[in-house]
matplotlib code that plots the C-alpha trace (Angstrom):
import matplotlib.pyplot as plt

x = [131.6, 130.5, 133.1, 132.4, 134.0, 132.5, 133.2, 131.3, 130.2, 128.2, 127.1, 125.9, 127.6, 128.7, 128.9, 130.5, 130.0, 130.7, 130.2, 126.4, 124.7, 125.4, 128.3, 128.6, 129.7, 133.4, 132.9, 129.9, 129.6, 126.4, 126.7, 124.5, 124.3, 121.4, 118.2, 119.8, 121.3, 123.0, 124.2, 127.1, 128.2, 130.9, 131.5, 133.8, 133.7, 135.5, 137.6, 140.1, 140.8, 144.3, 144.8, 141.7, 142.5, 139.7, 138.2, 134.9, 133.2, 129.4, 127.9, 124.2, 123.0, 119.4, 116.9, 114.0, 110.8, 110.3, 113.4, 111.1, 108.0, 106.5, 104.8, 105.8, 103.3, 101.6, 100.4, 103.6, 104.1, 107.6, 110.9, 111.8, 114.2, 116.7, 115.5, 117.6, 118.7, 119.9, 121.9, 123.5, 124.5, 125.9, 128.1, 129.2, 130.4, 131.9, 133.9, 136.3, 136.6, 137.2, 140.8, 141.8, 141.1, 143.8, 143.2, 145.4, 142.9, 141.0, 137.7, 134.2, 133.4, 129.8, 129.2, 125.6, 124.9, 121.3, 119.6, 117.5, 116.5, 116.3, 115.2, 114.6, 116.8, 120.3, 120.9, 122.0, 124.1, 127.3, 126.8, 126.6, 129.9, 131.7, 130.0, 130.9, 134.6, 134.7, 133.1, 135.8, 138.6, 137.9, 137.2, 139.8, 139.5, 142.7, 141.9, 144.2, 141.8, 140.0, 138.0, 135.4, 132.7, 131.6, 128.9, 129.7, 127.1, 127.3, 124.4, 124.1, 127.7, 129.0, 130.4, 128.7, 129.9, 127.4, 124.3, 120.7, 118.1, 116.8, 120.2, 120.8, 117.5, 118.7, 122.3, 123.9, 126.4, 126.3, 129.2, 130.0, 133.7, 135.4, 139.0, 141.6, 143.8, 146.3, 144.0, 140.7, 139.7, 136.1, 134.0, 130.4, 127.9, 126.0, 126.0, 124.5, 127.4, 130.0, 133.6, 136.6, 138.1, 135.0, 135.3, 138.9, 138.0, 135.1, 137.5, 140.0, 137.3, 135.9, 139.3, 139.9, 136.7, 137.6, 140.9, 138.9, 136.5, 139.4, 141.1, 137.8, 137.8, 141.5, 140.5, 137.8, 140.2, 142.7, 140.1, 138.1, 140.1, 140.6, 143.8, 143.8, 143.5, 146.5, 146.8, 147.5, 151.2, 151.7, 153.4, 154.1, 155.2, 154.8, 157.2, 159.4, 158.1, 161.3, 161.6, 157.9, 158.2, 161.4, 160.0, 156.4, 157.0, 158.0, 155.1, 152.7, 154.0, 153.2, 149.8, 148.9, 149.3, 147.1, 144.5, 141.2, 139.9, 139.1, 142.4, 144.2, 142.1, 142.7, 146.4, 146.9, 144.9, 147.0, 150.2, 148.8, 147.5, 150.9, 152.8, 150.1, 150.7, 154.5, 154.2, 151.1, 152.8, 153.4, 150.0, 147.9, 147.6, 144.8, 147.0, 149.7, 147.0, 146.0, 149.6, 150.2, 147.2, 148.4, 151.8, 150.2, 148.1, 151.2, 153.0, 150.1, 150.0, 153.7, 153.5, 150.6, 151.9, 155.5, 154.5, 152.3, 154.8, 157.9, 156.6, 153.2, 151.8, 148.5, 147.5, 145.4, 148.1, 146.6, 148.4, 147.5, 144.9, 143.5, 139.8, 138.6, 136.6, 133.0, 129.9, 126.4, 123.1, 119.5, 116.1, 117.3, 113.9, 110.7, 108.0, 109.8, 109.5, 113.2, 116.3, 120.0, 123.1, 126.3, 129.5, 132.9, 135.5, 134.4, 131.8, 128.3, 125.0, 121.5, 119.5, 115.7, 113.5, 109.8, 107.5, 104.7, 102.2, 102.1, 100.5, 103.8, 106.0, 108.2, 106.8, 109.3, 108.2, 111.2, 112.3, 113.1, 109.4, 107.3, 108.3, 107.8, 110.2, 109.4, 112.8, 114.2, 117.3, 117.6, 120.9, 121.2, 124.4, 123.6, 126.3, 126.5, 127.9, 131.3, 130.8, 130.0, 127.3, 125.7, 122.5, 120.4, 118.7, 119.2, 122.2, 124.1, 126.2, 123.1, 121.6, 124.9, 125.7, 122.2, 122.1, 125.4, 124.0, 120.7, 122.4, 124.6, 121.6, 119.1, 120.3, 119.5, 116.0, 113.3, 110.8, 107.4, 105.9, 108.0, 107.6, 104.9, 105.9, 107.4, 110.7, 112.1, 115.5, 116.7, 120.3, 121.0, 124.8, 125.4, 129.2, 131.5, 135.1, 135.4, 132.8, 129.4, 127.9, 129.4, 128.2, 124.8, 125.0, 126.0, 123.3, 120.8, 121.3, 120.9, 117.9, 116.1, 116.8, 115.4, 112.3, 111.8, 112.7, 113.9, 116.9, 118.8, 122.1, 123.7, 125.6, 128.6, 130.7, 134.2, 136.1, 139.7, 142.3, 145.6, 148.9, 151.4, 154.9, 155.2, 157.2, 154.8, 157.5, 155.7, 152.1, 150.1, 146.4, 144.6, 141.6, 138.7, 140.1, 139.6, 138.5, 142.1, 143.2, 140.4, 141.2, 145.0, 145.2, 144.9, 141.8, 138.5, 137.2, 134.0, 133.1, 130.0, 128.9, 128.0, 130.2, 129.9, 130.4, 130.3, 126.9, 128.0, 131.1, 132.2, 135.8, 137.3, 140.9, 142.8, 145.9, 146.2, 145.0, 145.6, 147.4, 145.8, 148.2, 146.7, 143.2, 143.7, 145.3, 142.5, 139.8, 141.5, 142.0, 138.4, 137.1, 139.0, 137.7, 134.2, 134.2, 135.6, 132.8, 130.1, 131.4, 130.8, 127.4, 126.3, 126.9, 124.4, 121.7, 122.1, 118.6, 115.3, 113.1, 110.2, 107.4, 107.4, 106.6, 103.1, 103.1, 103.7, 100.9, 99.6, 99.7, 97.9, 98.5, 96.4, 95.6, 92.1, 90.9, 91.5, 87.8, 86.8, 88.6, 85.7, 83.3, 85.7, 86.0, 82.3, 80.7, 82.6, 84.6, 81.5, 82.4, 86.0, 85.2, 82.6, 85.1, 87.7, 85.2, 83.7, 87.1, 89.2, 91.7, 93.1, 93.0, 95.1, 94.5, 96.9, 96.0, 97.4, 94.9, 97.1, 95.2, 97.0, 95.2, 96.7, 95.3, 96.2, 96.0, 96.0, 92.3, 91.1, 93.4, 92.3, 88.6, 89.0, 90.9, 88.0, 85.6, 87.7, 88.0, 84.2, 83.7, 86.3, 84.8, 81.2, 78.9, 79.4, 76.7, 77.3, 79.7, 79.3, 79.4, 79.5, 76.5, 74.8, 71.0, 69.8, 66.0, 63.5, 60.2, 57.3, 58.5, 62.2, 65.3, 67.5, 71.2, 74.2, 76.8, 79.2, 79.3, 76.4, 75.2, 72.2, 70.3, 67.1, 66.8, 63.3, 61.7, 61.7, 65.5, 66.0, 65.6, 65.2, 62.2, 59.0, 59.1, 56.3, 58.2, 61.5, 62.3, 62.3, 65.6, 67.1, 67.4, 68.6, 72.4, 73.1, 76.0, 75.0, 76.7, 74.7, 75.1, 74.3, 71.8, 70.7, 71.1, 67.8, 67.3, 66.8, 70.2, 68.6, 70.4, 68.6, 70.3, 70.0, 70.9, 73.8, 72.3, 69.3, 71.4, 72.7, 76.4, 75.5, 73.7, 70.2, 67.3, 65.2, 62.7, 59.7, 60.6, 58.1, 55.3, 55.9, 55.8, 52.3, 51.0, 52.3, 52.0, 55.6, 57.2, 60.6, 62.2, 58.8, 57.0, 54.0, 53.3]
y = [107.3, 109.9, 111.8, 114.4, 116.7, 118.5, 121.4, 122.5, 126.2, 127.8, 124.4, 123.1, 121.0, 122.4, 119.5, 119.5, 116.4, 115.3, 112.2, 111.7, 114.5, 116.1, 113.8, 114.7, 118.3, 119.1, 119.7, 119.6, 120.1, 119.6, 121.8, 121.7, 123.8, 123.3, 123.3, 125.1, 123.2, 124.4, 122.4, 124.2, 122.9, 124.1, 123.1, 124.3, 124.2, 121.3, 123.6, 126.2, 129.4, 130.8, 134.5, 135.3, 138.4, 137.9, 135.1, 134.0, 133.2, 133.3, 132.8, 132.0, 131.8, 130.8, 130.0, 127.5, 128.4, 124.8, 125.3, 127.2, 125.2, 128.0, 128.3, 131.4, 134.2, 135.8, 134.2, 132.4, 129.5, 128.6, 130.4, 132.6, 135.5, 136.2, 138.3, 141.2, 139.2, 136.3, 138.7, 140.3, 136.9, 136.0, 139.1, 138.1, 134.8, 136.1, 139.0, 137.1, 134.1, 135.7, 137.0, 133.4, 131.9, 131.8, 133.8, 131.3, 128.5, 129.8, 128.0, 129.3, 128.5, 128.3, 128.2, 127.4, 127.5, 126.5, 126.8, 123.6, 124.0, 126.8, 126.8, 130.6, 130.9, 130.7, 132.7, 130.4, 133.0, 132.3, 128.6, 129.3, 131.1, 128.2, 125.5, 127.4, 127.7, 124.0, 122.8, 124.6, 123.7, 119.9, 120.1, 119.8, 123.5, 125.5, 127.7, 129.5, 129.1, 128.2, 131.2, 131.4, 133.9, 134.9, 137.3, 139.3, 141.4, 143.6, 142.8, 144.5, 145.5, 142.0, 140.8, 137.6, 135.4, 133.9, 135.3, 134.2, 136.4, 137.5, 138.6, 140.4, 142.3, 143.6, 144.4, 147.8, 146.5, 143.7, 142.8, 139.9, 139.2, 136.9, 135.9, 133.3, 131.9, 134.6, 137.7, 139.4, 140.0, 141.3, 143.2, 144.4, 145.6, 148.3, 149.8, 152.4, 154.9, 152.5, 153.5, 152.6, 150.7, 148.4, 147.7, 146.6, 144.4, 142.7, 142.1, 140.3, 138.1, 137.3, 136.3, 133.9, 132.0, 132.2, 130.3, 127.5, 127.3, 127.2, 124.5, 122.4, 122.8, 121.7, 118.5, 117.8, 118.2, 115.9, 113.0, 113.9, 116.4, 115.9, 116.5, 120.0, 120.6, 122.2, 125.9, 127.1, 127.7, 130.6, 129.3, 132.8, 136.2, 139.8, 140.6, 143.6, 143.9, 145.4, 148.0, 149.0, 149.4, 151.4, 153.9, 154.1, 154.3, 158.0, 159.1, 156.9, 158.3, 161.8, 160.8, 159.1, 162.5, 164.7, 166.6, 165.0, 161.5, 162.1, 163.8, 160.9, 158.4, 160.2, 160.7, 157.0, 156.0, 158.2, 156.6, 153.1, 154.1, 155.5, 152.3, 150.0, 151.7, 151.5, 147.7, 147.0, 144.2, 142.1, 142.9, 141.4, 138.2, 138.5, 137.0, 139.6, 142.3, 141.0, 140.9, 144.4, 145.7, 143.7, 145.4, 148.9, 147.8, 146.6, 149.9, 151.9, 149.7, 150.3, 154.1, 154.7, 152.6, 153.7, 157.4, 156.9, 154.9, 156.9, 160.4, 160.5, 161.8, 160.6, 160.7, 163.8, 165.6, 165.1, 164.0, 160.8, 162.3, 165.0, 165.0, 166.4, 169.6, 169.2, 171.2, 170.6, 171.9, 171.4, 172.1, 171.1, 169.8, 171.8, 169.1, 166.4, 166.2, 166.6, 166.8, 167.4, 167.4, 166.2, 166.6, 165.4, 165.9, 163.9, 161.9, 163.3, 162.0, 163.6, 162.2, 162.5, 161.8, 160.8, 160.6, 158.0, 156.3, 153.0, 151.6, 152.3, 150.2, 147.5, 144.0, 141.2, 137.6, 135.2, 132.3, 134.5, 135.4, 138.2, 141.8, 145.4, 148.2, 151.9, 153.1, 152.3, 153.5, 152.7, 153.4, 153.8, 153.8, 154.7, 154.3, 158.0, 158.5, 157.2, 158.6, 155.2, 153.5, 150.6, 148.9, 150.5, 148.5, 147.1, 144.8, 143.3, 146.5, 148.7, 146.4, 146.0, 149.7, 150.7, 148.2, 149.7, 153.3, 152.2, 150.4, 153.5, 155.8, 153.4, 153.8, 157.6, 157.2, 158.3, 155.8, 155.4, 156.9, 160.1, 160.3, 158.1, 158.3, 155.7, 157.2, 156.3, 157.7, 157.4, 158.2, 158.9, 158.7, 161.6, 161.2, 158.6, 158.5, 156.9, 155.9, 156.9, 154.8, 157.1, 160.1, 158.5, 158.5, 162.2, 163.2, 161.0, 162.9, 166.3, 165.2, 163.8, 167.0, 169.0, 166.8, 167.5, 164.0, 164.4, 162.2, 161.8, 163.1, 163.8, 160.9, 161.1, 158.5, 158.1, 155.4, 154.5, 152.8, 151.0, 150.6, 148.1, 147.0, 143.4, 142.4, 144.3, 146.6, 149.8, 150.8, 153.9, 154.5, 156.8, 159.0, 159.5, 157.2, 157.6, 154.9, 154.2, 153.8, 151.3, 149.4, 149.3, 149.4, 146.7, 147.8, 149.5, 150.3, 152.4, 153.9, 155.9, 157.5, 160.5, 162.8, 160.3, 156.9, 154.4, 153.4, 151.5, 149.9, 147.6, 146.5, 144.4, 143.3, 142.1, 140.9, 138.1, 140.2, 143.4, 143.9, 145.5, 148.4, 149.1, 148.7, 151.2, 153.7, 153.3, 153.8, 156.9, 158.5, 157.7, 159.4, 162.6, 162.5, 161.9, 164.8, 167.1, 166.1, 166.6, 170.1, 171.1, 169.4, 171.2, 174.5, 173.6, 172.2, 170.8, 170.2, 169.2, 171.9, 172.9, 172.1, 169.1, 169.7, 170.8, 167.9, 165.2, 163.3, 164.7, 162.2, 162.4, 159.8, 159.3, 156.7, 155.4, 152.9, 149.4, 148.5, 151.3, 149.9, 147.7, 150.7, 152.6, 149.8, 148.9, 145.7, 144.5, 147.7, 149.8, 152.7, 153.1, 152.9, 155.6, 157.9, 157.3, 158.2, 161.2, 162.9, 161.5, 159.9, 156.5, 155.2, 152.5, 150.9, 148.9, 146.4, 148.7, 151.4, 153.5, 155.1, 156.7, 159.0, 159.8, 162.7, 164.6, 167.9, 169.0, 170.0, 166.5, 164.8, 167.0, 166.7, 162.9, 163.0, 164.9, 162.3, 159.4, 161.0, 161.4, 157.7, 156.7, 158.9, 158.8, 161.7, 164.8, 167.2, 170.8, 169.5, 170.6, 167.9, 168.1, 165.8, 164.4, 164.5, 160.9, 161.1, 163.9, 163.6, 166.0, 166.9, 167.1, 165.4, 162.5, 163.5, 161.2, 162.9, 159.9, 156.8, 154.6, 157.3, 159.4, 162.1, 164.0, 167.7, 168.7, 171.2, 173.7, 173.5, 174.2, 178.0, 181.0, 181.8, 179.8, 177.3, 175.3, 172.4, 170.7, 170.6, 174.4, 174.2, 170.8, 168.1, 164.5, 164.1, 167.7, 168.3, 170.6, 171.6, 170.4, 170.7, 167.8, 169.4, 166.3, 162.5, 161.3, 158.4, 156.0, 157.1, 159.1, 162.1, 165.5, 167.9, 171.6, 173.0, 175.3, 178.2, 178.1, 178.8, 182.3, 182.8, 182.6, 179.3, 180.7, 178.8, 180.3, 182.8, 181.0, 177.7, 177.9, 179.1, 176.1, 173.8, 175.1, 175.0, 171.5, 168.2, 167.3, 164.6, 162.9, 160.8, 160.3, 159.1, 161.3, 161.5]
z = [53.8, 56.3, 58.3, 60.9, 63.5, 66.5, 68.7, 71.8, 71.6, 74.4, 75.7, 72.3, 69.7, 66.4, 63.9, 60.5, 58.4, 54.8, 52.7, 53.4, 51.5, 48.0, 47.3, 43.6, 44.3, 44.5, 48.1, 50.5, 54.2, 56.3, 59.4, 62.5, 65.6, 68.0, 65.8, 62.8, 59.8, 56.6, 53.6, 51.7, 48.3, 46.0, 42.3, 39.7, 35.9, 34.1, 31.8, 32.9, 31.0, 30.9, 31.6, 33.7, 35.8, 38.3, 40.4, 38.7, 42.0, 42.7, 46.1, 46.3, 49.9, 50.2, 52.9, 52.6, 54.3, 55.4, 57.6, 60.0, 59.3, 57.2, 53.7, 51.7, 51.9, 48.9, 45.7, 44.8, 47.2, 46.4, 47.0, 44.0, 43.6, 46.4, 49.3, 50.5, 53.5, 51.4, 49.2, 52.3, 53.7, 50.3, 50.6, 54.1, 52.7, 49.5, 50.8, 53.2, 50.9, 47.5, 48.2, 49.1, 45.7, 43.1, 39.8, 38.1, 38.8, 35.8, 36.5, 37.4, 41.0, 42.4, 46.2, 47.3, 51.1, 51.9, 55.3, 55.7, 59.4, 61.9, 65.5, 65.3, 68.3, 66.7, 63.5, 60.6, 58.8, 60.9, 60.4, 56.6, 56.6, 58.4, 56.3, 53.1, 54.0, 55.1, 51.9, 49.8, 52.2, 51.9, 48.1, 45.3, 44.6, 45.5, 48.5, 50.9, 53.8, 55.9, 57.1, 59.8, 61.0, 64.4, 65.7, 68.8, 70.7, 73.8, 76.1, 79.5, 79.3, 78.5, 75.2, 74.0, 71.2, 68.8, 70.6, 70.1, 68.3, 71.7, 72.8, 69.5, 70.0, 73.4, 72.3, 72.1, 69.5, 66.9, 64.7, 62.4, 62.1, 59.6, 59.2, 59.1, 61.9, 61.1, 61.3, 60.7, 57.1, 57.4, 59.9, 59.6, 62.1, 63.9, 67.3, 69.6, 69.9, 71.2, 71.8, 69.7, 72.7, 72.9, 69.2, 69.6, 72.5, 70.6, 67.6, 69.9, 71.4, 67.9, 66.5, 69.4, 68.4, 64.7, 65.4, 67.0, 64.0, 61.6, 63.5, 63.4, 59.6, 59.4, 61.3, 58.8, 55.9, 57.5, 57.4, 54.3, 52.2, 48.5, 46.6, 45.1, 41.3, 39.6, 38.9, 35.4, 34.9, 32.5, 29.4, 27.9, 29.0, 27.7, 24.9, 25.5, 29.1, 30.5, 27.7, 28.0, 31.7, 31.5, 29.0, 30.2, 34.0, 34.2, 32.0, 33.9, 37.2, 36.1, 34.9, 38.2, 40.1, 37.9, 40.1, 39.2, 38.6, 35.0, 34.3, 35.8, 33.9, 30.6, 31.3, 32.1, 29.0, 26.8, 28.0, 27.5, 24.0, 23.1, 24.0, 22.6, 19.3, 19.6, 20.2, 18.1, 16.2, 19.4, 20.9, 18.2, 20.3, 22.9, 25.6, 25.0, 25.3, 28.8, 29.9, 28.6, 30.6, 33.7, 33.4, 33.6, 36.5, 38.3, 37.6, 39.0, 42.1, 42.7, 42.0, 44.4, 47.2, 47.0, 47.0, 50.1, 52.1, 51.2, 50.8, 52.5, 49.3, 47.7, 44.0, 44.5, 46.5, 50.0, 53.1, 54.8, 57.2, 54.9, 54.0, 50.7, 50.5, 51.7, 50.8, 52.3, 50.9, 51.9, 50.4, 46.9, 45.9, 46.5, 46.6, 48.5, 52.3, 52.9, 50.6, 50.8, 48.5, 50.2, 48.2, 49.3, 46.6, 43.6, 45.5, 45.7, 47.0, 46.5, 49.4, 49.7, 52.7, 52.4, 55.4, 55.3, 57.5, 59.3, 56.1, 54.3, 56.7, 55.1, 55.9, 56.0, 55.6, 56.2, 58.3, 61.2, 61.5, 60.2, 61.2, 60.2, 59.7, 59.8, 58.7, 55.2, 53.3, 49.6, 47.8, 44.0, 42.0, 38.4, 35.8, 35.1, 38.6, 37.3, 33.7, 32.2, 30.2, 31.8, 33.1, 35.8, 38.5, 42.0, 42.3, 45.2, 45.5, 45.9, 48.5, 50.5, 50.5, 51.4, 54.3, 55.6, 55.5, 57.0, 59.9, 60.5, 60.9, 62.5, 66.1, 65.9, 64.5, 67.0, 68.4, 66.8, 70.0, 69.5, 65.8, 64.4, 60.7, 58.4, 57.1, 53.7, 52.7, 49.1, 48.3, 44.6, 43.9, 41.5, 41.5, 42.9, 43.6, 47.0, 49.6, 48.3, 51.1, 53.7, 51.7, 51.9, 55.7, 55.8, 53.2, 55.0, 58.3, 56.5, 54.6, 57.6, 59.6, 56.7, 56.7, 60.4, 61.7, 65.3, 65.0, 68.3, 67.0, 63.6, 62.0, 59.6, 58.0, 56.5, 54.6, 55.7, 53.6, 54.3, 52.5, 53.9, 52.8, 51.8, 54.8, 57.2, 58.5, 57.4, 57.0, 56.3, 57.2, 54.8, 55.6, 53.1, 50.4, 46.7, 44.3, 43.2, 46.8, 47.5, 44.3, 44.8, 48.6, 51.3, 53.2, 52.9, 56.4, 56.6, 60.0, 60.8, 64.0, 66.1, 68.1, 71.0, 69.4, 66.5, 65.0, 61.8, 60.3, 57.5, 56.8, 54.1, 54.2, 51.1, 53.0, 55.5, 58.4, 60.3, 63.6, 66.6, 66.1, 62.6, 63.8, 66.7, 64.4, 61.8, 64.4, 66.0, 62.6, 61.6, 64.7, 63.9, 60.4, 61.5, 63.9, 61.2, 58.8, 61.5, 62.2, 58.6, 58.5, 61.6, 60.0, 57.4, 59.7, 63.2, 64.4, 62.7, 61.2, 63.4, 60.9, 58.6, 54.9, 54.0, 51.5, 54.2, 55.7, 59.0, 61.9, 65.2, 67.9, 71.0, 73.6, 74.5, 77.1, 75.8, 76.4, 74.0, 71.0, 70.1, 70.2, 67.9, 65.4, 65.5, 64.2, 61.1, 61.2, 60.6, 62.9, 62.0, 58.2, 58.6, 60.4, 57.7, 55.0, 56.8, 57.5, 54.6, 56.9, 57.7, 61.3, 62.8, 66.2, 68.4, 71.1, 73.8, 73.0, 70.8, 67.9, 65.0, 62.6, 59.2, 57.3, 54.2, 56.1, 59.7, 59.7, 58.7, 61.1, 64.0, 63.3, 63.2, 66.5, 68.2, 66.8, 68.1, 71.5, 71.5, 70.9, 73.4, 76.2, 77.5, 76.2, 78.4, 79.4, 78.2, 75.5, 71.9, 69.2, 65.4, 64.7, 61.6, 61.2, 60.8, 61.0, 61.0, 62.9, 63.4, 66.9, 66.3, 64.8, 65.8, 65.5, 65.7, 67.8, 67.9, 65.7, 67.1, 69.6, 68.8, 70.7, 70.2, 69.3, 70.1, 67.7, 70.5, 70.7, 67.0, 66.9, 69.1, 66.9, 66.5, 63.7, 62.2, 60.8, 61.6, 57.9, 57.8, 59.7, 59.0, 56.4, 56.7, 56.3, 57.4, 59.8, 62.7, 66.0, 68.9, 72.7, 75.0, 77.5, 79.5, 79.8, 81.3, 83.6, 80.7, 79.2, 76.4, 75.1, 74.9, 72.6, 71.5, 68.2, 69.0, 67.1, 69.4, 72.5, 73.3, 74.2, 77.9, 77.5, 78.2, 76.7, 73.9, 75.3, 73.8, 75.4, 78.4, 76.1, 73.8, 76.7, 77.6, 74.1, 73.1, 74.8, 75.9, 73.9, 74.3, 71.6, 69.9, 73.1, 74.2, 77.9]

ax = plt.figure().add_subplot(projection="3d")
ax.plot(x, y, z, "-o")
ax.set_aspect("equal")
plt.show()
């Protein structure tokens, strides 16, 4: 039987229903808002496994092209592997929900939200977050939810909840916030240098809406919720746990405060190995081994957090607000267009910028509509960056971190009119121990400046952490967190921006929520850290180099009259193809009259520009053109000075000396400089070979004599 609940949002009804579609799943919710619709289903495996120390959750958000009345582009006409956007939305759903599942449930969980309809006005991703949470909440899968998501934008100085695509496009800040009724657990977004105060105001507004969405899900559970499946109650415990803890704790505490990541790792491993050998007899059972490892994890958790809360001391010896040593270098690679090496402690990013043409733009074909992007940032995280052996490739981590870094820098990228290049930034993580995505932001700034990209302002990023006491009475905000502090802490809050404001941010909370006091402290501390990092970066390079790399393509942009575009292109593209071939360039035209020329060197691009301007403007008397001899006659030669425009060079205008035959001077296909001397009443062009004219423009001395000796001819017509 179908049950549904509704809520009016911005004058439209949000509908959550269950019992009509996908009834064999553990939980399913069909959500509709205006013309957008999402079906979210959740299933779990039938068998539980005891002792799993993680939540085996997979989220597979997907969009169907038919949702927007489209057929997929390209050769393959069905949806195939996930697009980057689908992966990013999957992460938006996964991150706030994962901490609310119980590890002791012990079953694989698969959540599949599918966009079935979109009006291309209201984004379906927020609807997918709400539907996903509702599907799990009404199912028989244990879940400490519900959660909900909200998008907030600032448009014309006003904060708008759940804006349309049009409003998002006009916004100066866009954030997606997720959380429970008790607090915010995830934030992600970008902005154009907004203040910390505006960010806090937007979070408050978002949480008020989140509470309403959570209440709606609670109503649906009241009328359609299933009884929850049982958790696995441990039937065994670690033998000699107290003795191991008492003996190992002091040694482990010492190992946890060794200076470097690898020293700490090796020290902790040595302590574990020592006590594993001492208790080898009791650790032969696989379950006992898992409990032994869990005990050491718990002890590290306690050591790190107690030291920070009680002594303000972190595992690498820093204070709460201290930032690791930073070095910045540029011109690392000789043949790339721009390169930089940014090192912060044991985190290092080699970032390379490549400049391309409009033909290198990223083309997106999805249900939001086709669009092009001339700025890309790709992030790579090879296994050697953490000293491990593993597979290489692009996973969800790489796509998520790359998107965060790209969003943080995008607001500072110059317009296409100002800098008509396509910009690709690639960040290679060489070492990682805390926030390689923010290192990518810093390295991206340095690399683009080295490539000559006139970014509006330098951007830097920093990752903040949080340690709280269980009762919430005390907390500590950490600047520039390490990998251990991320793993064992309560928050990972990345903030990027310029000296004047925030441009990108991402926050994940592992506890029920954070108070406004904590958020305010974290943002203030992040600002101080960001300004410190920017001051170091600026000493390396603070403005773009004057000349882009000699290996980068040369781009010339000009505007012509709109009614001249047809003449430039020519019938079937004949004229523009001829220009591209003649000057070894590529030429792109826009409907507004903008013409962009892409050449391998400045000479080719500039010569092509002169040719385009010649086509776009009417032939001018006394102007010199670089023409091509098309036909040779007895009395002269026809020379093409512009694509499709020919003029006549009479034999008398070919040399200052008497010549018997035109072929003594010219041959077909030859390029010659000619000057337009006259446009007659019939519009015919009379030219002179430039070598036949003296510097003062005087005619050849034999010209009058030749006129007397020969019948005058013009363009092959005798008079």
